[in-house]
C-alpha positions as CSV (number, residue, x, y, z in Angstrom):
1,M,34.5,78.9,74.9
2,G,34.2,75.5,73.3
3,D,34.2,71.8,73.7
4,Y,37.4,69.8,73.8
5,W,38.4,66.3,73.7
6,T,41.7,64.9,74.7
7,T,43.2,61.4,74.9
8,D,45.7,60.2,77.3
9,R,47.7,57.1,76.4
10,T,48.8,56.7,80.0
11,T,45.4,55.4,81.1
12,H,43.3,52.5,79.8
13,N,40.1,50.8,80.6
14,G,41.0,47.3,79.4
15,P,43.7,44.8,80.2
16,T,47.3,45.5,79.5
17,G,49.1,44.0,76.5
18,G,50.4,41.2,78.7
19,G,46.9,40.6,80.0
20,R,45.4,40.5,76.5
21,A,48.1,38.0,75.4
22,L,47.4,35.7,78.4
23,T,43.7,35.8,77.8
24,A,44.1,35.2,74.1
25,G,46.5,32.3,74.8
26,I,44.1,30.6,77.3
27,L,41.2,31.0,75.0
28,M,42.9,29.4,72.0
29,A,44.5,26.7,74.0
30,G,41.1,25.8,75.4
31,W,39.5,25.9,72.0
32,V,42.1,23.5,70.5
33,A,41.8,21.3,73.5
34,L,38.1,21.1,73.0
35,L,38.6,20.0,69.4
36,W,40.8,17.2,70.5
37,A,38.4,16.2,73.3
38,L,35.5,16.1,70.8
39,E,37.5,13.9,68.4
40,G,38.3,11.6,71.3
41,V,34.6,11.3,72.1
42,D,33.9,10.8,68.4
43,T,36.5,8.0,68.1
44,A,35.3,6.3,71.3
45,T,31.7,6.3,70.2
46,G,32.3,4.9,66.7
47,N,32.2,8.3,64.9
48,S,28.8,9.1,66.3
49,L,29.5,12.9,66.2
50,D,30.0,12.9,62.4
51,T,26.2,13.1,62.1
52,Y,26.6,16.8,63.0
53,G,28.5,17.5,59.8
54,I,26.8,19.5,57.1
55,S,24.8,17.7,54.4
56,P,24.1,20.1,51.6
57,R,20.7,21.6,50.8
58,E,18.8,19.7,53.5
59,V,16.8,22.2,55.7
60,A,17.3,20.2,58.8
61,E,21.1,20.3,58.4
62,L,21.2,24.1,58.9
63,R,21.3,23.4,62.6
64,D,24.7,21.7,62.0
65,V,26.4,24.7,60.5
66,V,27.9,25.7,63.9
67,P,28.8,22.3,65.4
68,A,30.4,21.1,62.2
69,A,33.1,23.7,62.7
70,F,34.2,22.0,65.9
71,L,34.3,18.4,64.6
72,H,36.8,16.4,62.5
73,S,37.1,13.2,60.6
74,G,40.1,11.8,62.4
75,W,43.2,12.6,64.4
76,E,45.2,13.6,61.4
77,H,42.4,16.0,60.4
78,V,42.2,17.7,63.8
79,A,46.0,17.9,64.0
80,S,46.3,19.6,60.7
81,N,44.0,22.4,61.8
82,S,45.3,22.8,65.4
83,V,48.5,24.8,64.9
84,P,47.2,27.3,62.3
85,L,44.0,27.8,64.4
86,L,46.0,28.3,67.5
87,V,48.4,30.9,65.9
88,L,45.9,32.8,63.8
89,G,43.2,32.8,66.5
90,F,45.7,34.0,69.1
91,I,46.8,36.9,66.9
92,A,43.2,37.9,66.1
93,A,42.1,37.6,69.7
94,L,44.8,40.1,70.9
95,A,42.6,42.9,69.5
96,G,39.8,42.1,71.9
97,L,37.6,39.2,72.7
98,R,34.3,40.8,71.8
99,R,35.4,41.7,68.3
100,F,37.1,38.3,68.0
101,A,33.9,36.5,68.9
102,A,31.9,38.5,66.4
103,V,34.5,37.7,63.7
104,V,34.5,34.0,64.4
105,V,30.7,33.7,64.5
106,T,30.6,35.5,61.1
107,I,33.2,33.2,59.6
108,I,31.5,30.0,60.9
109,L,28.1,31.1,59.5
110,V,29.4,32.2,56.1
111,S,31.6,29.2,55.7
112,G,28.9,26.8,56.9
113,L,26.1,28.3,54.8
114,G,28.4,28.3,51.8
115,V,29.0,24.6,52.2
116,W,25.3,24.0,52.7
117,L,24.5,25.7,49.5
118,T,27.3,24.5,47.2
119,A,28.8,21.2,48.4
120,P,28.3,18.1,46.2
121,P,25.2,16.0,47.1
122,N,25.6,13.0,49.4
123,T,28.6,14.5,51.2
124,V,29.1,15.4,54.9
125,T,31.4,18.3,55.6
126,L,33.0,19.1,59.0
127,G,36.2,20.6,60.4
128,A,37.7,23.8,61.6
129,S,39.5,24.6,58.4
130,G,36.8,27.1,57.4
131,V,37.6,29.1,60.5
132,V,41.3,28.8,59.8
133,F,40.8,30.2,56.3
134,G,38.5,32.9,57.7
135,L,41.0,34.1,60.3
136,F,43.7,34.1,57.6
137,G,41.6,36.4,55.4
138,Y,40.6,38.6,58.3
139,L,44.1,39.2,59.4
140,L,45.2,39.7,55.8
141,V,43.0,42.7,55.2
142,R,42.2,44.0,58.7
143,G,45.1,46.5,58.8
144,F,44.1,48.0,55.5
145,V,40.5,48.3,56.5
146,D,41.3,49.8,59.8
147,R,44.2,51.9,58.4
148,R,46.5,50.7,61.1
149,P,50.1,50.3,60.0
150,W,51.0,47.7,62.7
151,D,48.1,45.5,61.7
152,V,49.1,45.8,58.0
153,L,52.6,44.5,59.0
154,I,50.9,41.6,60.9
155,G,48.9,40.8,57.8
156,V,52.0,40.8,55.7
157,G,53.6,38.4,58.2
158,V,50.6,36.1,58.1
159,A,50.7,36.1,54.3
160,V,54.3,35.1,54.3
161,V,53.9,32.3,56.8
162,Y,50.5,31.0,55.7
163,G,50.1,32.3,52.1
164,S,50.1,28.7,50.8
165,L,46.7,28.3,52.4
166,L,45.2,30.1,49.4
167,W,45.7,26.9,47.3
168,G,43.1,25.3,49.5
169,V,40.3,27.4,47.9
170,L,40.9,25.5,44.6
171,P,39.0,22.3,43.8
172,T,42.1,20.1,43.6
173,D,41.2,17.3,46.1
174,S,37.8,15.6,46.0
175,G,38.2,14.7,49.7
176,V,38.7,18.3,50.9
177,S,36.0,20.9,51.1
178,W,37.3,23.7,49.0
179,Q,33.9,25.3,49.4
180,G,34.4,25.5,53.2
181,H,37.8,27.1,52.6
182,L,36.6,29.6,50.0
183,F,33.6,30.7,52.0
184,G,35.6,30.8,55.2
185,L,38.1,33.1,53.5
186,A,35.2,35.3,52.2
187,G,33.7,35.4,55.7
188,G,36.9,36.5,57.2
189,V,37.3,39.3,54.7
190,A,33.7,40.4,55.2
191,A,34.2,40.4,59.0
192,A,37.1,42.8,58.6
193,F,34.7,45.3,57.0
194,F,31.7,44.5,59.2
195,F,33.7,45.0,62.5
196,R,36.2,47.7,61.4
197,R,37.5,49.9,64.1
198,P,36.7,53.6,64.0
199,P,39.5,56.0,63.0
200,R,41.9,56.6,65.9
201,A,41.7,60.2,67.1
202,P,45.0,62.2,67.4
203,D,46.3,62.7,70.9
204,N,45.4,66.0,72.6
205,L,42.9,66.9,69.9
206,V,41.1,70.1,70.9
207,T,38.0,71.5,69.1
208,V,36.5,74.9,69.7
């Protein structure tokens, strides 16, 4: 006599692939719509929301680490972040919303705190690009960390399409927060390790 464990791929407890795609699509469309709505409010109120950007090394500014990731400095800024956020966020969210939420929170905190610690004095940093870089880094290494060939292929595809993002971690433009990009990327890579999936058990595995 002995214990046994068997898996059956014909049953599931979560949504189907189509259901996950729909949920991920709605989530990311809503997120991007929120960014545009916030920029509309900011524009209509004379850029009043810019005060929620991150000013470095001021203790009171730590409360702005999260809201700064949802605000932008103009329509061109929010437009430049919208498509990569939509695409990369959709791909990442397909694996499950709980894991996705944990990954995004990690990216926002690491990116925001990195900016708070290292940005030049007398600057205000805001924008979703830290999250974009974080999702890029997360998808890039997730498959290798989880040892899932399909996710490795997704990471390769992401690298081919968005690999030029890596130039954004270099201090080449004084008006762009390379710190937010760099720490966002680091946060995404760290999240892939923090929230790695357990090894997948073989089907019909029996132990005695």
